N, C-alpha and C positions, 0 to 999 in steps of 0.2 A: 422414414422408408429405408429398407435395407438396400443400399447401393451395391452390395456384393452379390445380389441375386441375378443380375443381367449385365452382360457385355454388349456394347453397341458398335457396330460397324457402319460408317457412313461412306457410301460410295460417291466420290467426288473427283473421278479421273477424266470424265468426258469432256470433249471439246465444246459441246453445245452449238453446233453449226447453225441451228435454227434461230439462234439469237442474232445471227448476222453481225458479229462483233469480233474484234481481235482479243477482247478480254475473255478470260475463262468464265464459263457460265456461273460457276459457284461464287465468283467475286463481284458479280453485278449486285448493286447495293438496293436494299429495301429499308426505308426509314433510317438511312444513315449508316447502316451496317451491311457487310457482304451477306448474301443469302446463307452461306455456310456458317457464318457466326451465329445466326439465330438458331440453326439446328443444333449446333454444339451446345449453345447455352441451355437449351431445353433438355438436351440429353444428359447434361451433368446433374440435373435435378434428380435423376433416377439411376444413374450409373457412375461407378468409379473407374470404369475401364472403357475408354473411348478410343476407337481406332479410325482414322480418316484415311481412305485409299485415295491416292493422287497419282497423276501422270501428266496431263496437259498443264503447262505452265506450273509445274510442281514446285519450283523454287519460290515463285511468287505467292502461290497459295500457302505454302509452308511459312513464309515470312510474315504474311498478314495474319494468319491464325495464331501464330506464336506471339504476335503483339497483343493478343487478347487473352490467350490461354497458355499456361506453362506445364500442363499435365496431360497433354493429348499425344497419343501414339500416331505416327504417320508411317504408312506402308506405301512404297511406290510400285504401282502395277506394271508389270512387263507387258504393256499394251501391244507390243509388236508380235510377241510370240503367243500371248494369252489374252487376246481382246475380249470385251464382252463383260457382263455383270458377274458371270461365273468365274472368268479369269481374274476379276478383281478381288475374289474371295481367297485365292491362292496365297499362301504364305501369311495368313491371318492365324494368330494364336490367342484366342480369347482366354481370359483368366476365369470367368464365371461359367456356370453350367448352362445358361441360356444365352443365346446370341441374337440380338435384334439388328436387322440389316435395314437401314434407311437410305434414302437417296439425297444427294446433296443439293437438289433443286426443289426441296419441299420446305420452304422457309416458314410456312404457317403452322407446322406441326408444334404441339405443345406437350409439355411433360404429362399433363392430365390425359391427353388424347393417346399417350403411349402406355398408360398404366394398364389398359386392357390386355396388353400382351404379357403383362406380369401375372395376371390373375388365372391363367390357364396353364394346365400341366401337359398339354398335348406335345408330342415330339415336334410338330410343325404347326404354326399359327400363320394363316395367311389373311392379309387384309383385303377386304372387298368393299365396294359401295355400288349402289344402284343408280343408274342413269336413265333419264328419259330418252335420251338419244346416245346409245353406246357405240355409235359408228366409230370405227378406228381402233377400238379397245379389244383386248383379248377377253373372251367370254369365260366365265367360271361356272362350271356345271357342278351343281350341289345336289346330293341325294342323301336322305336320312341324316341331315345336319352335318355332313362332311363333304369336302371337296372331292370330286371324282376326277376331274381333269380340267386343264386350261386349254381352250381352243382359240388359236389365233383367227382373226376375222377372215382372212383369205382361205382358211382351211375348215371354216364352220359350215355345217349343213344349214338348210333353210329353217329347220326347227331350232338349231343352236343360235342362229342369228336372231332369233326372237327373244333370247335370254337378255335381260337387262342388267344382270350382275356381272361386274367387271372386276379385274385385278387392279388393286390400288397400289401395288408395287412395294409394299413393306412386308417383311417376313420375320418370324421369330422361330429359331431352330434350337433344339437342344444341341449341346456341344458335340455329342457323339454323332449327330446327323451331319454336321459340318465336316468332322474328321473323316467320316465314312464316304460321303457322296461327292464332295468337292474334288477329290483326286480322280473320281470316275467320270468326270465331265468330258464330253467330247465336242469337237468343233465341226462335226460332219453335218453341216447344214448350209443353206444358200449363202449365209452371211460369213461363214467361216469364223463364228465367234462361239465363245463358251457362255451358255446362258444359265443363270441361276434358276430359272424356271424349270430346267431339266431335273433339278433336284426334287422337285414336286412329283414329277413323273416317275422318277426312279423309286422314290419312297412309296408312291402309291402301288406301283408294281410289286413292291415287297410287302404289301398288305398293311402299311402304316396308315393311321388316321390322320387327316389334315383338317384342322378346325378352321372354318371361315369366320373371321372377325369383321363385323360390320363397322366401318369407320365413317366419320364425318367428311364428305367430299371436300368441303371448303378447307378443312385443316390439312388434308392430305393432298391439296392441289399441287400439281407439278408446275414449274415455270420453264417453259421451252421457248418463249418468244418475248419480244419487248412488250407486246399487248399483255401477255401472261404476267409480266413483271409489274406492269402498271395496275393491273387488277389485284395482284397480291399486295401491292403497297397500299391500295385504298382499303383493303380488308384490314391490314395491320394498323393503318392510321386510325380507323374507327375503333379498334381495340385499344390502342394507346390512349386516345382522347376519352373514351368511355371510362377507362380505369381511373384516369385522373379526375374526371368529373365525379365519380363515386368516392374519390378520396377527398373532395371538397373544393376543387378548382371550379370557378365559374368561366364557362366558355360561351361566347356569343357567336352564333352561327358556326359551330365547330367544324363543319364540313369545309369551310373556306380556309381553315388554317392548317399548317404542316408542323407537326411536333415529332422529333426524332426520338428513337429508342436511346435512352441514356440521359435524357433531360429530366430533371427532378424539380418538383414543386414542394414547398413547405409552407406551413401557415395558410393564410387566406390570400389567394391569388386570383386575379381576373385576366383573362386573355380575350381581347375583342376580335372581331372578324378580320380575316385576311393576314394573320401573323404568321411568321416562319421562325421556329425556335429549334436550334440544331446543336449538335456536339454535346460536350459535358456541361451544359448550362444548368445552373442552380438558380431557382427563383424563390425568394422567400418574402411573403407578405408584399407583393408587388403587383402593380397594374400595368399590363402591356396593352397599349392602345392600338387601334386599327392600322393595319398595313406596316407594322414594325417588324424588323428583322433582328434577331439576337442570335449570335454565334458564339459558342464555346466560352461563355462569360458567367460572372456571378452578379445577380441583382438582388439587393436587399432593401426592403422598405422604401422602394422607389417607384416612380411612374415613368414610363417610357412611351414617347410617341405623342400623337400619331405619326406614322411615316418616319420613324427614327431607325438608325442602323447602328447596332452595337456589335462591333467586329470582335474576333477572337482576342482572348487574354485581357478582357476588360473587367474591372471590378467597381461596381456602383453601389454606394450605400447612402440612404437617406437623401436622395438626389432627385431632381426633376430634370428630365431631358425631353425636349419638345420637338415640334415639327422639323424635319429635314436636318436633324443633327446627326453627325457620324462620329463615332468614338471608336478608336482602335488602340488596343494595348495600353490602356490608361486606367488610373485609379481615381475615382471621384468620391469624396465623402462630404456629404452636406452641401452639394453644389447645385445651382441652377443654370441650365443651358437651354434657353427657351426655344431658339430656332435658328436654322440656317448657319451652323457652325461645324467646323471640323477640329476634333481634338485627337491627336495621335501622339503616342509615346510621352504621356504626360501624367504628373501626379498633381491633384488639385485638392486643397483642404477646404474645410467647412466655412460656410458663410460667404463663399465667392460666387460672384454672378458673371456669366459669360454672355456678352451681348450678341446681337445678331451679326452674322458675317464674320465672326472671330475665327482665325485660323492659327493653329500651331504649325509652323513650317519646320517639320522635323527631318526633312530629307534634302540633302544638298546634291543629290545625283550620284553619289558614291557611298555615303554613310548616313545612318539615321541617328538623331541626337534627341535628348530628353529636355522636356520643359517641366519645370517645378514651380508651382504656384501655391502660395501660402493661404492663410486664413483672411477672410473679410477683404478679399481683393475685388475691385469692380473694374471689368474690362469693357470699355465702351465699344460700340458697333464698329464693324469693318476694321478691326485691328489685327495686326500680324505679329506673332511672337516667333522670332527666328532662333530656333534651338541651335546650340545649347543656351538656355537662358534660365535664370532663377528670378522669380518675383517674390519678394518677401511679404510679410503680413501687412495688412492695412495700407494697401497701395491702390491708387486710382490711375488707370490708364485711359487717356482721353480717346474718344472716337477717332478712328482713322489713323491711329498711331502705329508705326512699325517699331517694335522693340527688337534691337539686334542682340546678339550674344553678349552675355554678361549678367550683371545682377542689378535689379531695381530695388533700392534699399527701402526698408520698412518706413511706412508713413509718407512716402513720396507720391507726387503726381508725375506721370510720364506723359509727355506730349510732344508730337512732332508734326507740325503743320506749317505751311508757308501762308503768309498773308494773302488773302483773296484779292485779285485784281479785276478791275472792270474796264473794258475797252469799249468806248462809246461808238455805237452805230456799226459794230463789227458784223452783225448779222447781214445788214444790208450790202456792206462791201463784199462779204463773202459770196453772197448770192447775186451780186451785181444788180442790186435793186436800188432805185433812186428813193 
């Protein structure tokens, strides 16, 4: 695709007051990424000239988007003097001959859904969709295949209110239309704002044709509330999981699991019901069992769970991690940790078995320390390894042992127990029973 054909402007300056949040609307996340991220990502598929218009929380929006993309133009809207969607288009200098204007609260837009704007040569292309219940939307009046006008609901006649075709809020303009009409916009209206829709009215008055492009309502869905956010996330989740199942991943009851954008599967993987997989997780030929959580980690040729928690920066290869095992920032290669253990800030080598209730004590309240465990180590149940500690190869650690900082030498048995004592008739004395 020729990315020099179209420039894209994304309007992301609004506060989004209906979200009832201190956070800028476009930074609310869907499937692990801000809404605006998804729109920019899809836009980059069809354009090499993307401008994002910002105002509300502009520093934070700029910071977050710059962490994902390094080739985006940012323009700060003078929202005090030039509020509104038309005001947002001032000072825009597109490189290409066609300009597509998107809204920053449409995270379900795909590059394929935008290609329709590239296929038409009209000076203005306006997106529309048909609604069973168009209440609250501006009606689009179409005659002989071209837009005649946009009528806001409060201004519509009884006949116009019967029209089900509404404005989807995305436009493509030829560059000369932007250059000619944006400077002519006025704020002489009840809201004292500059409206992009006024360009449509002015162009129509000058006899220009405006082509109505029918788009998919779901993909052009705007997110204006927490309910809309939830609905959009469900739609995107379904798309993510469907794509991975088509790629060969087995998912049991996929609607019960959550998989973020950015998670990657390779080889043959199984994801059972009720799992949560987030961040830049990579799964290769692995089986994730019911109720497990994996965050920002790499899992290769391993089975996880059920009900295990793999926290960020972990690397597991050829390992078995069972029920209620939590692993954080650790590397396990060829390790078995069957149940009820915590492994944090550790490196554990092949052939090692971690018994039930084993804990690496990696934090002293001020600083975190590392635990290094070699090959073929057997760690008995309910043992604690107080880091920094190194356990060399071929070591046995007896159940209930606390290993303090230092080194357990190769081939050793580590054991720390006191001899058990029995006090005759203590129960009866304690409860004052004869």
